[in-house]
N, C-alpha and C positions, 0 to 999 in steps of 0.2 A: 633715557629721555628721547629716544629716537622716534617714538610715536606722537610726540608733542602733547602730552597729557594736560588736562586742565588742572593747573596747580591750585586753583582756588577751591577745589573740592576733594583733595586727597588728605589722608591722615598724615600726621607728623612722621610716622615710621615710613610710610610710602615715599614721602618727600625726601627724607634722609637717604633712602636707598637709591632714588633716582639721581640725586645730586652726587652721591658717592661714585656713580658710574659714568659721569659726564665730564667733558672738558669745559673750561671756562666760557668759551664762546657759545656752546650749546646751552649752558645754564642761563646765561643772560638772554639769549634769543628766546628760549622757552618762557622765561618769566615775562618778557616783553610781549610775546604773542598771547599769553594768557591774560596779561594786563598787570603792570607793575603794582597798581593799587590793589587789585583783587588778590594777587599773590601775597602781598604784605599783609592785607587784612587777614588772610588765612593763617599766615605764620604767627601773627600776634594773637589771633583767636586760639590757636594751638597752645601758645604759652599760657593763656588763661585756663584752658582745659587741663593742662598738665601740672598746674600749680598744686603743690602739696603743702597745705596749711601747717602741718606739724613742723616742717622744715623752716618755716618763717615765723615761728613763735617769737613775739616781742618785736618784730620788725615793723617799722612805720617809715616807709620810704616811697618816694615818687621818682621814677627813672624816665627821663625823656630820651627817646631815640630819634635821630635824624638820619634817615637813609636817603642818599642822593643818587639820582640817575639822570644822565643827560642834562645836568644843570637844574633839575627839578628836585626840590626837597620834599620828602615824605615823612612828616613828623607823627610819632606815636608815643604813647606814654603808658607805663605800668605803675599803678598805685597799689602798694601792698600795705594793708592795715587791718588790724583786728582779725587776722586769719583769712583774709580775702585778697583776691587779686583782681583789680579792675583794669581793663584794657580800654584805652581811648585813642581815637585817631585825632591828631592835631596837637598843637603845642599846649603846654600846661604852665601854670605859674609856679614858681619856686620849686623846680625839681631838685632833688638831692644831688643828682648827677645827670649830665647830658652826654650821651654817646653818639658821635657822628661818624658815619662810615659810608662807603659807596655800596651800591646794590650787590655786586658780586661778592664782596667781602662779607656782607651781612648774611646773604643766603648761605654761603659756605659755612660761616660760623654757626648759624642756627641748625644746619644739617649735620654738624659735627665733622665737616671736611677741613676745617682750618686748625 
């Protein structure tokens, strides 16, 4: 992460590799310099791209994520239904589960560093 890449335009694999080699301070600084919202948009977009319908057979769920940074909440939701995965920015009604975490923990989790 020493070159300060634009995290909003990299692949999930590139993202995981960058996070794996960085310390916590560098991860947070890079995300904020790219833009927290742009980075989270890309992370959730990547979740949708990597969705494997066969692994979700029979699943009907809506998961709300609430990622916080500097006191600001960034809500996103994944809706898995009928072999599809829809990603939405913002809060949704009646999620099956809500996961709330801070920015650093979320980034590390999605990059496989936690």
